[in-house]
N, C-alpha and C positions, 0 to 999 in steps of 0.2 A: 681620297675624294672629300671635298668640303661638304659638311653637313648642310642639309637644306633647311632654310629658315621656315618656321611654322607660318602657314598662310594666314594673313589677317582676315578675320571673318567680315563678310559684308553685313553691316548693321541694318541695311534695308532688306526686310524679308520679302522675297518674291512669293506672292500668294499662289499656291498650286491650284487653287479653286476659289471662286467667289460665291460658291453655294455650299461649301463644306466648312464647318467650324474649325478654328485653328487647333492644331495639336501643339500645345505649349512646349512639349518635350522636344519638338523640332526647332524651336526658337532659341532655347536657352540651354547651356551645358549643365546648369545646376538648377534643380527645382527649389524655388524660393517664393515667398509671398509676391504677388503681382500687383503692380499699380499701372494705371493707364491714363495717359493724357490725350484727350480728344481735341484736335486742333493744336498741335504742338508748335506750329509756326517754325521759327528758326532754331527751336530747341533750347533757347536760353534758360528756361526753367528746368527742363528735364535733364539736360546735361549736368547741371550743378547738383540737382537732387540725386541723380543716379550715382554721381561720384561720392556724395556724402553717405550713401546707403548701399554699400556693396552686398549687403545681406538681403536685398530685395531685387526683383526683376521689374523692368519698366518697358512699356510699349508706348511709343509716340505715334499717333495717328494724324496724318496730314495729307491733304489732297494735292498740294502743289509740288511739282518735281524739284524745283530749285530749293525749296525749304527742306524737303526730306533728304536731298543730297547733302545739304549743309549739316544736317544732323549726323549723317554717316561720317562725313569728313572730320568734324570736330570730335565726335565720339571715338573714332578710331585713333585720333591723335592723343586722346585722353586715356586710351587703353581700356575703355568700358566694355566689359563682356556681359554686363547685366542689362544692356539696353538694345532695343530693336525698334526700327521704324517701319510702319506699314503705310503705303500710299493708297488711300481710299477715302471716301466720304465718311465722316465720323458717325453719323446716324446709322449708316448701313453697317459699319463695323460693329457698333454696339448691339444692333438688333440681330444680325445674321452671322457674324464671324466669331465673336468672343464667346467662349464656352460658358454655359450657365454656372453661376456662382464661382467664377474664376478669380475675380478681382477683390483685393483688400481695399482698394481706393480707386476712385475715378476723379481726375482733375479736369476742369473746364475753365480756362482762363482767357478772358477777353474774346469770347466768340463774337462773330459779326452781329451787331445789334439790330440790323435791318430797321432803321428808325422810322421809315415811312409806314404809315398805318396799313396800307395795302400790301406791304411786303412782310409784315410781322409773322405771317404763317410760316415763313422760312426759318424762323429762329430755332436753334437746336434745343434750347431749354423751353419746352412747351408742355402742354397738358399730358402728352404721352411719355415724356422723358422719365418721370419718376418710376413708371412701370418697367421701362427698359433698363434703367439703372438698377432697380431691385433685382431683376432677373440675372444681371451680370455680377452683382456683388455677393460676397459671402455675408452671412448674418453678422452684424457688427461692422460691416464695411461702410466707408464714408464717401460721399460725393462732396468735393471741394469746388467752390465756384468763386470767380472774380469777374468784375466788369467795371467799366468806367461810366456806364450808361444807367442813369437813375431809373428810367422806365423799365428797362430790361431787368434791373435788379429787383424791382417790385414784382415783376412777373415771375422771376426765379423763386422769390419768397412765397408767392401765392400758390404756385403749382405744387410746391413741396409741402406747404401747410395743409393742402387739401388731401394729402396722402398719409393716412394714419400709420402706414408701414415704415415711415421715417420720422425721426425727431431731430430737432436742431442740435448741432454738435459744436464743441469748442474747436478753435484752430490754434495750433501751437505758434509761438513767436518764431520758432525756428523755420516753420513752413512759410509764414508771412514774409520772413526776411529774404527768401529766395524769389526775386522778382523777375518778371519777363522784360524783354526789350520794349514791348508795348507799354508796360506798366511804368518803366523808367521815363518814357517819353511823356505819358499823360501826367505823371506826378510832377515832372519838371515844369509843366504848364499850370500847375496848381490844381489839377483834376484828381480828386482822391480815388483810391481803390475801394470799391464796395465788395465786401466779403460775405460769403454765406457757406455753411457746411451742414450736411444732413447725414445722419447715421441710419442704416437699415436696422430696424429693431425686430422685424418679423420675417 
């Protein structure tokens, strides 16, 4: 009898409940430091970053089915066992599903800037976000932010500057070098990437 090939894991994690926090042991075969990308898009950043760091586990959170499916397809082709995708709203995932102090890093790259004044209440990085990030991060964990929008960047800096439980952190050149598809598009048009990073100190 021909031996059965091992089943390829589905990289998109089907949430058993949206009111119970994740059991990370169900997501990953090996317990390793966890990093989360909120709004992972087509996975262009996370796929490359997870490949470079097999000693860490990664969760990409994305609302759109087509994008999360692409993350699964590409991640499977790359043989990534340290990557999972979760299809849900980023703010809900951060507040209600990620276990407390589970993450070593949170990445938020090019979130929707909601440029109209009346829509800015929808922005992910708002006055509540530092408290939610602090609850999800281990002490010493870092939030990494990128945007092309100058006003949104100012808001990011302002809300984190107002929270004494965070302090500004350096960003490695290795991390900056892993760009998203959005970022390539903006940079090609001469629009610079605006970076920020904040470390949980308390």
